C-alpha positions in Angstrom: -118.5 4.2 -8.9 -114.8 4.7 -8.4 -112.7 2.0 -7.2 -109.0 2.8 -6.6 -106.0 0.5 -6.4 -102.5 0.6 -5.5 -100.1 -2.2 -7.2 -96.5 -2.7 -7.4 -95.6 -4.4 -10.7 -92.3 -5.1 -12.7 -92.6 -3.9 -16.0 -92.7 -7.1 -18.4 -91.2 -7.1 -21.8 -93.3 -8.3 -25.0 -91.5 -8.3 -28.0 -89.9 -4.5 -28.2 -92.5 -3.3 -26.1 -92.4 -2.9 -22.3 -95.6 -3.6 -20.5 -97.6 -3.7 -17.2 -100.1 -6.7 -16.8 -102.9 -6.0 -14.6 -103.7 -8.7 -12.1 -107.3 -10.5 -12.8 -108.4 -9.8 -9.6 -109.0 -5.7 -10.6 -111.5 -7.5 -13.5 -111.0 -4.4 -15.5 -113.2 -4.9 -18.5 -112.1 -4.1 -22.1 -113.0 -0.6 -22.9 -112.9 0.7 -19.5 -111.7 4.2 -19.1 -109.1 4.1 -15.9 -106.5 6.8 -15.0 -103.1 5.1 -14.8 -100.5 6.9 -12.7 -96.5 5.5 -13.3 -93.7 6.4 -10.3 -90.9 4.5 -11.5 -89.1 3.2 -8.1 -85.8 1.8 -9.6 -84.3 2.5 -13.2 -83.9 -1.3 -14.0 -81.5 -1.9 -16.7 -81.4 1.1 -18.9 -79.7 1.1 -22.0 
């Protein structure tokens, strides 16, 4: 069964990495295969 969601999130920072945290409501289990498409809506603070 394929489920499809659209979410808009800010990219967080963890150490030197930029990360996206998935909401718990999505209930994505470890080792699940997902397709992730990213569209940057604004540039944020670019260096």
